[in-house]
Backbone as CSV, one residue per row, in Angstrom:
resi,resn,N_x,N_y,N_z,CA_x,CA_y,CA_z,C_x,C_y,C_z
1,MET,115.156,85.021,91.300,113.898,85.210,91.653,113.641,86.321,92.594
2,LEU,114.379,86.432,93.744,114.326,87.489,94.563,114.689,88.827,94.052
3,ASP,115.566,88.800,93.095,116.014,90.021,92.567,114.913,90.719,91.677
4,LYS,114.020,89.739,91.050,112.785,90.284,90.397,111.849,90.924,91.432
5,ILE,111.919,90.457,92.516,110.706,91.029,93.366,111.181,92.157,94.048
6,PHE,112.597,92.192,94.550,113.075,93.292,95.395,114.060,94.136,94.482
7,GLY,114.292,93.878,93.379,115.119,94.640,92.261,114.772,96.164,92.332
8,SER,115.688,97.048,92.030,115.450,98.434,91.970,114.605,98.865,90.887
9,ASN,114.475,98.090,89.795,113.506,98.417,88.706,112.238,97.960,88.654
10,ASN,111.920,97.637,90.079,110.689,96.914,90.204,109.408,97.946,90.353
11,ALA,108.321,97.654,89.815,107.267,98.618,89.833,106.083,98.139,90.697
12,TRP,106.458,97.159,91.824,105.245,96.698,92.580,105.056,97.809,93.720
13,GLY,106.031,98.555,94.021,105.984,99.577,95.137,104.784,100.426,94.865
14,PRO,104.743,101.072,93.537,103.752,101.859,93.313,102.351,101.421,93.359
15,PHE,102.222,99.978,92.876,101.030,99.176,92.784,100.385,99.242,94.207
16,ILE,101.417,98.883,95.247,100.907,98.697,96.660,100.481,99.973,97.088
17,LEU,101.198,101.084,96.965,100.663,102.561,97.221,99.424,102.817,96.659
18,ARG,99.154,102.429,95.394,97.788,102.773,94.697,96.726,102.017,95.438
19,MET,96.967,100.791,95.700,95.800,100.158,96.343,95.440,100.610,97.759
20,ALA,96.600,100.978,98.494,96.325,101.450,99.857,95.586,102.835,99.894
21,LEU,96.151,103.852,99.041,95.837,105.265,98.912,94.306,105.144,98.359
22,GLY,94.053,104.083,97.411,92.840,104.132,96.604,91.747,103.727,97.496
23,ALA,92.149,102.623,98.412,91.213,102.150,99.548,90.776,103.396,100.522
24,PHE,91.868,104.036,100.810,91.503,105.057,101.827,90.480,106.143,101.290
25,SER,90.730,106.484,100.003,90.080,107.379,99.273,88.642,106.986,99.076
26,ILE,88.524,105.928,98.534,86.925,105.331,98.388,86.408,105.230,99.806
27,ILE,87.051,104.558,100.692,86.289,104.604,102.087,86.000,105.912,102.599
28,HIS,86.881,107.086,102.515,86.443,108.284,103.055,85.365,109.060,102.212
29,GLY,85.556,108.818,100.869,84.559,109.367,99.858,83.167,108.808,100.148
30,THR,82.960,107.404,100.528,81.795,106.693,100.793,81.351,107.295,102.165
31,GLN,82.223,107.418,103.082,81.740,108.015,104.360,80.977,109.389,104.246
32,LYS,81.757,110.164,103.312,81.151,111.663,103.246,79.825,111.594,102.291
33,LEU,79.906,110.770,101.322,78.731,110.756,100.357,77.570,110.005,100.944
34,PHE,77.668,108.754,101.464,76.618,108.164,102.001,76.454,107.802,103.344
35,GLY,77.394,108.201,104.239,77.447,108.004,105.712,77.889,106.511,105.952
36,ALA,78.424,105.915,104.995,78.715,104.402,105.071,80.135,104.253,106.011
37,PHE,80.360,103.249,106.613,81.431,103.023,107.380,81.598,103.951,108.542
38,ASP,80.533,104.120,109.222,80.365,104.964,110.422,80.634,106.464,110.124
39,GLY,80.460,106.668,108.744,80.710,108.223,108.362,79.515,109.016,108.726
40,SER,79.747,110.278,108.581,78.816,111.359,109.092,77.806,111.892,107.978
41,GLY,78.229,111.507,106.603,77.542,111.996,105.597,77.556,113.317,105.108
42,LEU,76.980,113.680,104.100,77.003,115.159,103.357,76.814,116.155,104.178
43,GLN,75.873,116.091,104.943,75.416,117.386,105.698,76.510,117.597,106.790
44,SER,76.889,116.645,107.410,77.772,116.865,108.635,79.125,117.364,107.958
45,PHE,79.531,116.765,106.732,80.745,117.223,106.068,80.657,118.576,105.633
46,SER,79.589,119.026,105.141,79.192,120.453,104.711,79.421,121.375,105.799
47,GLY,79.053,120.928,107.038,79.381,121.861,108.315,80.892,121.865,108.559
48,MET,81.602,120.874,108.274,83.125,120.771,108.391,83.691,121.791,107.391
49,CYS,83.176,121.624,106.175,83.624,122.585,105.101,83.407,123.967,105.564
50,ALA,82.221,124.382,106.160,81.856,125.662,106.437,82.833,126.109,107.510
51,GLY,83.107,125.328,108.401,84.247,125.612,109.619,85.564,125.869,109.002
52,MET,85.778,125.337,107.912,87.242,125.618,107.274,87.005,126.986,106.331
53,GLY,85.901,127.481,106.295,85.796,128.687,105.390,85.675,128.458,103.945
54,LEU,85.220,127.237,103.665,85.040,127.154,102.168,83.663,127.347,101.819
55,LYS,83.433,128.277,100.749,82.087,128.691,100.414,81.788,128.492,99.014
56,PRO,80.592,128.130,98.690,79.588,127.487,99.584,79.854,126.124,99.911
57,PRO,79.688,125.919,101.340,80.098,124.530,101.800,79.321,123.480,101.385
58,ASP,78.170,123.458,100.977,77.447,122.386,100.351,78.116,121.971,99.001
59,ILE,78.415,122.827,98.149,79.049,122.533,96.871,80.483,121.903,97.125
60,TRP,81.201,122.563,98.101,82.498,121.957,98.486,82.499,120.667,98.813
61,ALA,81.364,120.375,99.681,81.195,118.954,100.315,80.966,118.050,99.292
62,ILE,80.089,118.180,98.455,79.856,117.427,97.530,81.032,117.086,96.463
63,ALA,81.647,118.235,95.934,82.721,118.140,95.148,83.938,117.243,95.752
64,ILE,84.359,117.604,97.033,85.344,116.786,97.649,85.076,115.223,97.689
65,ALA,83.797,115.109,98.205,83.476,113.743,98.399,83.419,112.922,97.208
66,ILE,82.851,113.425,96.090,83.036,112.816,94.696,84.281,112.667,94.216
67,ILE,85.222,113.860,94.409,86.545,113.581,94.048,87.349,112.552,94.777
68,GLN,86.928,112.367,95.993,87.731,111.335,96.826,87.299,109.903,96.528
69,PHE,85.937,109.791,96.199,85.506,108.315,95.828,85.993,108.113,94.538
70,LEU,85.799,108.869,93.436,86.276,108.600,92.172,87.817,108.414,92.059
71,GLY,88.456,109.418,92.735,89.840,109.392,92.847,90.373,108.115,93.311
72,GLY,89.780,107.526,94.193,90.144,106.350,94.897,89.926,105.107,93.760
73,ILE,88.887,105.167,93.242,88.532,104.014,92.239,89.537,104.265,90.998
74,PHE,89.951,105.491,90.485,90.916,105.611,89.643,92.306,105.018,89.905
75,LEU,92.579,105.350,91.334,94.032,104.879,91.820,93.975,103.251,91.999
76,VAL,92.913,102.588,92.369,92.689,101.189,92.511,93.031,100.591,91.004
77,PHE,92.407,101.046,89.974,92.510,100.553,88.652,93.742,101.202,87.799
78,GLY,94.515,102.047,88.441,95.507,102.844,87.660,95.248,103.480,86.518
79,ILE,94.137,104.358,86.669,93.660,105.345,85.605,94.100,106.614,86.056
80,ILE,94.581,107.539,85.209,95.117,108.883,85.552,95.702,108.871,86.859
81,THR,96.688,108.013,87.350,97.193,107.939,88.568,97.848,109.255,89.144
82,ARG,98.562,109.817,88.232,99.474,111.027,88.819,98.376,112.120,89.165
83,LEU,97.387,112.431,88.274,96.331,113.371,88.341,95.496,113.071,89.675
84,SER,95.071,111.746,89.879,94.303,111.329,90.983,95.153,111.663,92.409
85,ALA,96.475,111.376,92.188,97.110,111.280,93.358,97.386,112.924,93.868
86,LEU,97.495,113.723,92.818,97.787,115.194,92.925,96.422,115.634,93.844
87,VAL,95.347,115.439,93.180,94.094,116.142,93.613,93.809,115.505,94.955
88,ILE,93.974,114.214,95.333,93.759,113.673,96.727,94.707,114.246,97.544
89,GLY,95.989,114.417,97.131,96.990,115.081,97.999,96.515,116.427,98.381
90,ILE,96.126,117.187,97.379,95.732,118.602,97.619,94.589,118.676,98.613
91,ILE,93.630,117.758,98.479,92.442,117.647,99.402,92.903,117.501,100.826
92,ILE,93.930,116.450,101.051,94.414,116.276,102.396,95.076,117.622,102.949
93,VAL,95.943,118.186,102.111,96.611,119.408,102.532,95.570,120.452,103.048
94,VAL,94.679,120.592,102.099,93.648,121.610,102.583,93.045,121.235,103.722
95,MET,92.620,119.970,104.065,91.962,119.523,105.274,92.941,119.871,106.395
96,ILE,94.459,119.571,106.349,95.291,119.838,107.391,95.201,121.409,107.622
97,ALA,95.269,122.084,106.577,95.486,123.564,106.660,94.222,124.214,107.379
98,GLY,92.923,123.613,107.144,91.711,123.948,107.618,91.628,123.437,109.086
99,GLY,92.592,122.707,109.755,92.474,122.275,111.189,91.730,120.877,111.171
100,VAL,91.579,120.050,110.138,91.016,118.961,110.298,92.119,117.831,110.163
101,ILE,92.267,117.341,111.512,93.239,116.199,111.676,92.586,115.051,111.950
102,LEU,92.919,114.100,111.201,92.197,112.660,111.327,93.313,111.857,112.091
103,ILE,92.896,111.379,113.175,93.663,110.558,114.201,94.767,111.345,114.518
104,ASP,95.829,111.345,113.915,97.187,111.963,114.191,97.684,112.682,112.936
105,ILE,98.268,113.850,113.079,98.781,114.599,111.906,99.793,113.591,111.221
106,GLU,100.568,112.670,111.825,101.458,111.821,111.113,100.786,110.954,110.022
107,TYR,99.673,110.405,110.321,98.731,109.686,109.533,98.747,110.357,108.165
108,GLN,98.197,111.613,108.312,97.915,112.506,107.018,99.313,112.860,106.352
109,ILE,100.309,113.039,107.059,101.567,113.295,106.551,102.018,112.146,105.459
110,VAL,101.876,110.888,106.215,102.220,109.689,105.271,101.203,109.587,104.177
111,LEU,99.852,109.947,104.133,99.025,110.017,102.995,99.688,110.922,101.951
112,VAL,100.076,112.134,102.432,100.529,113.017,101.464,101.824,112.579,100.857
113,ALA,102.734,111.930,101.551,103.903,111.420,100.926,103.451,110.257,100.073
114,ALA,102.540,109.527,100.320,102.071,108.508,99.275,101.705,109.131,98.162
115,CYS,100.889,110.202,98.134,100.334,111.022,96.927,101.564,111.603,96.236
116,ILE,102.669,112.023,96.844,103.838,112.701,96.020,104.603,111.569,95.465
117,SER,104.575,110.388,95.980,105.348,109.248,95.606,104.817,108.914,94.256
118,LEU,103.375,108.720,94.275,102.629,108.323,93.012,102.639,109.339,91.957
119,ILE,102.623,110.521,92.387,102.879,111.614,91.497,104.183,111.524,90.486
120,PHE,105.286,111.133,91.300,106.647,110.915,90.743,106.776,109.550,89.944
121,THR,106.186,108.595,90.334,106.221,107.239,89.826,105.435,106.728,88.945
122,GLY,104.166,107.185,88.987,102.986,106.720,88.224,102.344,105.538,89.043
123,GLY,101.507,104.646,88.197,100.868,103.724,88.811,101.617,102.431,89.100
124,GLY,102.604,102.202,88.261,103.348,100.947,88.580,102.635,99.719,87.744
125,ARG,102.872,98.524,88.173,102.327,97.440,87.730,100.846,97.176,87.785
126,ALA,100.147,96.855,86.688,98.751,96.448,86.496,97.996,97.786,86.520
127,ALA,98.603,98.909,86.083,97.958,100.170,85.865,97.198,100.184,84.546
128,LEU,95.905,100.392,84.408,95.277,100.274,83.243,95.660,101.350,82.250
129,ARG,95.808,102.574,82.755,96.251,103.785,81.774,96.707,104.822,82.884
130,ASP,97.977,105.104,82.695,98.624,105.900,83.462,98.725,107.363,83.126
C-alpha cells in the first residue's frame, strides 16, 4: 500500500503541484482582474506594468491578469498543463526581472521551480488533458 503512495512511478506529486500553482495563479489573476483578495485591480497593476517598461501597460496588464487567471484554471483541471506552467513561469520570471518581488525572492524561485517541474512531468493524476 505504501509503495503505491510513495513509489517512484507515482504521479501524485505533479497533481499536488498543479493544485498549489493553479490556486496561486487563480488568486493572483483574480487580484489583478477584479481587485479581489485584497488585490489592487487592473488600474494599479497597469501602473506596475508601466514601471517595468511594458508598453502599452494597459494591454499588458489585462493580458497578464487573464493569462494568470485562466492558466490557473487550466492547471487545476490538468488542461494543457505544460503550456500553462511555461507561460505562468515566464510571467513570474519577467516580474522578477522587472523588480517586482512578492514577499521574498525565495517564494518566487519556488514558484518558478514548480513551473519547471510541471513542464517536465506534465499534469500527473487526474489531469483531464495534458
